[in-house]
C-alpha positions as CSV (number, residue, x, y, z in Angstrom):
1,M,-0.2,0.0,0.2
2,A,1.6,2.9,-1.2
3,R,1.2,6.1,1.0
4,T,2.1,9.5,0.7
5,K,4.2,11.9,2.9
6,E,1.4,12.2,5.1
7,G,0.4,8.8,5.6
8,I,-2.7,8.8,2.8
9,P,-3.3,6.2,0.6
10,Y,-1.8,7.0,-2.7
11,H,-3.6,4.9,-5.7
12,P,-3.0,6.4,-9.1
13,S,-5.0,5.1,-11.9
14,E,-2.5,4.7,-14.1
15,Y,-0.2,2.5,-12.4
16,D,0.2,0.7,-9.4
17,P,2.4,3.0,-7.4
18,D,3.9,-0.2,-5.2
19,W,5.6,-2.0,-8.2
20,P,8.2,-0.4,-9.7
21,R,6.6,1.1,-13.3
22,S,7.4,0.0,-16.9
23,R,5.7,0.3,-20.3
24,G,4.6,-1.8,-22.5
25,I,6.6,-1.3,-26.0
26,N,3.5,-2.1,-28.8
27,S,0.7,-0.4,-26.0
28,G,2.9,3.0,-24.7
29,Y,0.5,2.2,-21.6
30,M,2.2,2.1,-18.0
31,N,2.7,-1.0,-16.3
32,S,0.4,-3.1,-19.4
33,S,-1.8,-6.3,-18.3
34,D,-0.5,-7.6,-21.9
35,F,1.5,-10.3,-20.5
36,E,2.9,-11.1,-23.8
37,E,4.4,-8.4,-24.2
38,R,7.9,-6.9,-23.6
39,K,8.3,-3.7,-21.1
40,V,10.7,-0.9,-20.9
41,P,11.3,0.3,-17.2
42,R,9.4,4.1,-17.2
43,Y,11.5,6.6,-15.2
44,P,11.1,7.1,-12.7
45,R,10.6,3.4,-11.6
46,L,9.2,4.6,-8.0
47,P,7.4,8.0,-7.6
48,I,6.1,7.9,-4.9
49,L,9.2,7.6,-3.1
50,L,10.8,10.3,-4.5
51,M,7.5,12.6,-3.6
52,G,8.3,11.5,0.0
53,G,6.0,8.5,0.4
54,M,6.5,4.9,1.5
55,V,5.6,1.8,-0.3
56,E,4.0,-1.2,2.1
57,S,3.0,-4.6,1.3
58,I,-0.5,-5.5,-0.1
59,T,-2.4,-8.2,-1.6
60,H,-4.4,-6.8,-4.5
61,P,-7.8,-8.1,-5.3
62,D,-6.6,-10.8,-7.9
63,G,-4.5,-12.3,-5.5
64,F,-1.1,-10.5,-6.6
65,E,1.2,-10.3,-3.8
66,I,4.3,-7.4,-2.6
67,K,6.0,-8.4,0.4
68,I,8.1,-5.6,1.5
69,S,9.8,-6.8,4.7
70,K,11.1,-3.9,7.5
71,V,14.6,-4.7,6.2
72,T,13.5,-3.7,2.8
73,E,11.6,-0.6,3.8
74,H,14.6,0.6,6.7
75,A,17.0,0.3,3.8
76,L,14.1,2.5,1.2
77,Q,13.9,5.4,3.9
78,S,17.6,5.4,4.3
79,I,17.4,6.1,0.5
80,Q,14.9,8.6,1.2
81,D,16.2,10.8,3.4
82,A,20.1,10.8,1.7
83,E,21.5,13.6,-0.2
84,L,22.8,13.7,-3.5
85,K,25.8,14.7,-4.1
86,G,27.2,16.0,-7.8
87,Y,31.4,16.1,-6.7
88,P,33.3,14.9,-7.4
89,S,30.9,12.4,-9.5
90,K,27.6,12.0,-8.8
91,H,27.0,10.2,-5.3
92,I,24.9,9.4,-2.3
93,M,26.0,8.7,1.2
94,L,23.6,6.5,3.0
95,D,23.8,6.3,6.8
96,N,22.8,3.0,8.3
97,I,20.9,1.3,5.5
98,I,21.1,-1.4,7.5
99,E,18.1,-2.4,10.0
100,P,19.6,-2.7,12.9
101,T,18.7,-6.2,14.7
102,L,20.0,-7.8,11.0
103,L,23.0,-5.4,11.1
104,S,23.4,-7.0,14.4
105,N,22.7,-10.8,13.6
106,I,25.1,-10.3,11.0
107,Q,28.0,-9.1,13.4
108,R,27.5,-12.0,15.7
109,T,27.4,-14.9,12.9
110,W,30.5,-12.6,10.6
111,P,32.0,-15.3,9.2
112,S,35.3,-16.8,10.3
113,R,38.4,-16.4,8.7
114,D,38.5,-20.2,8.1
115,E,35.5,-19.7,6.0
116,M,36.9,-16.8,3.8
117,D,39.2,-17.4,0.8
118,T,42.7,-15.8,1.5
119,G,45.7,-14.9,-1.0
120,E,46.0,-11.8,-3.2
121,P,45.5,-9.3,-2.4
122,I,47.6,-10.1,0.8
123,G,46.0,-9.4,4.4
124,R,42.7,-9.4,3.1
125,Y,40.0,-11.9,4.0
126,Q,37.0,-12.5,1.3
127,F,33.9,-14.2,2.0
128,H,31.2,-15.1,-1.5
129,N,28.8,-17.7,-0.5
130,F,26.0,-15.4,1.0
131,K,23.2,-17.8,0.3
132,N,24.4,-20.5,3.0
133,H,24.8,-17.5,5.4
134,K,21.2,-16.5,6.9
135,Y,22.0,-13.3,7.6
136,L,23.9,-12.2,4.5
137,N,21.4,-13.7,2.6
138,E,18.6,-12.2,3.9
139,L,21.1,-8.7,3.3
140,Y,21.2,-9.7,0.3
141,T,17.5,-10.6,-1.0
142,D,16.2,-7.7,1.1
143,V,18.4,-4.8,0.2
144,I,21.5,-5.9,-2.2
145,N,19.7,-7.8,-5.2
146,N,15.6,-6.3,-4.0
147,I,14.2,-4.8,-6.8
148,H,12.7,-1.9,-4.6
149,V,16.0,-1.1,-3.4
150,K,17.8,-1.2,-6.5
151,C,14.8,0.9,-8.5
152,A,14.8,3.4,-5.2
153,L,19.2,3.7,-5.9
154,V,18.7,4.3,-9.9
155,D,15.7,7.0,-9.1
156,K,17.6,8.7,-6.7
157,L,20.6,9.4,-8.9
158,S,18.2,10.1,-11.4
159,E,19.8,7.0,-13.8
160,K,17.6,5.5,-16.8
161,V,19.2,2.1,-16.7
162,E,18.1,-1.4,-16.9
163,L,18.3,-3.1,-14.1
164,G,20.7,-6.6,-13.9
165,T,21.6,-9.0,-10.5
166,P,24.4,-7.4,-8.8
167,G,27.5,-9.6,-7.6
168,V,28.8,-9.5,-4.0
169,S,31.7,-10.2,-1.8
170,L,32.8,-9.4,1.4
171,W,36.2,-8.1,2.3
172,E,38.0,-7.9,6.0
173,D,41.1,-6.4,5.6
174,T,44.0,-6.7,8.1
175,Q,46.9,-5.1,9.1
176,S,48.6,-6.6,6.5
177,F,47.2,-5.1,3.8
178,T,49.5,-2.2,2.7
179,I,48.0,-2.1,-1.1
180,N,47.5,1.8,-1.4
181,D,44.4,0.9,-4.0
182,V,43.7,4.3,-6.0
183,H,40.9,3.4,-8.6
184,I,38.0,5.1,-10.0
185,D,35.5,2.9,-10.1
186,F,32.9,4.2,-12.4
187,N,35.6,3.1,-15.2
188,D,33.7,-0.5,-14.8
189,F,30.4,0.1,-13.1
190,Y,27.2,1.5,-13.9
191,V,25.9,1.9,-10.2
192,T,28.2,0.7,-7.6
193,L,26.9,0.0,-4.0
194,G,29.2,-0.2,-1.0
195,I,28.8,-1.3,2.5
196,F,31.6,-0.2,5.5
197,L,30.8,-1.7,8.9
198,P,33.4,-0.8,11.0
199,D,33.4,-1.6,15.0
200,D,34.1,1.8,15.5
201,E,35.8,4.8,14.6
202,S,39.3,3.7,15.4
203,T,39.5,2.9,11.5
204,I,38.7,6.6,11.1
205,D,41.9,7.1,8.2
206,Y,41.7,4.0,6.6
207,G,39.7,2.2,4.3
208,T,37.5,3.7,1.0
209,H,37.7,7.4,0.9
210,T,35.8,9.8,-0.8
211,N,38.2,12.7,-3.2
212,T,39.6,15.1,0.3
213,Q,40.2,18.0,-2.2
214,K,36.3,19.0,-1.2
215,I,34.8,16.9,0.5
216,G,37.7,15.7,3.0
217,K,35.3,13.2,4.5
218,S,36.2,9.1,4.5
219,H,33.4,7.0,4.4
220,L,34.0,4.9,7.6
221,E,33.3,8.3,9.4
222,K,29.6,7.2,9.6
223,K,28.4,3.2,10.5
224,N,26.8,1.3,7.9
225,V,27.5,3.9,5.0
226,I,26.9,3.0,0.9
227,S,29.4,4.1,-1.7
228,Y,30.4,1.3,-3.9
229,S,29.6,-2.6,-4.8
230,E,31.5,-4.7,-1.8
231,L,30.5,-5.4,1.8
232,H,33.8,-4.5,3.4
233,S,34.7,-4.6,7.3
234,N,37.8,-2.5,8.4
């Protein structure tokens, strides 16, 4: 059930506000009911979020269900509250995107180093098998690869791009990790997403940084901040 920022149910006649908008190629209609017809995205995908409203779980009269978990709703609110910045490239800084109970469970059941891959680069432990980790899988399903979250991010960035299935990896860096890995992600990725989970601010001067010429702030200044496409623990 989509609601405006005042909490009023929102039911435009031309499309379903709880589901990302699409347009039929042949008919030109939004959210066409012709299941044989190929559809393309209609941008913005979820305008209700850009209007300050929110989507909720709902079951339509025809039985079609839209389920939005509390974890997803929390992430959508974080995206909605974030400020879009244009320098040094278009990006948003999302504070506390992971719902607190899920974050606590992830930290409590963090993969052991025996479960992680090592090698290159030296000093970095990596974990990729999210499907076999209950809470990391929940993070992937309800946030990283969730259709509503992906659409909300694309809309927030004012991008018009069809959505794929994101790859994901968890990194845990140690004091042995000494590579000064200076690079520009947008040469390789269209939209990138990263979540940083420092235990405290002791690592504030390490890890991924934005350009410091004008911004001058590390992504590690806030717990649980998104900027790139890997999951890190420094």
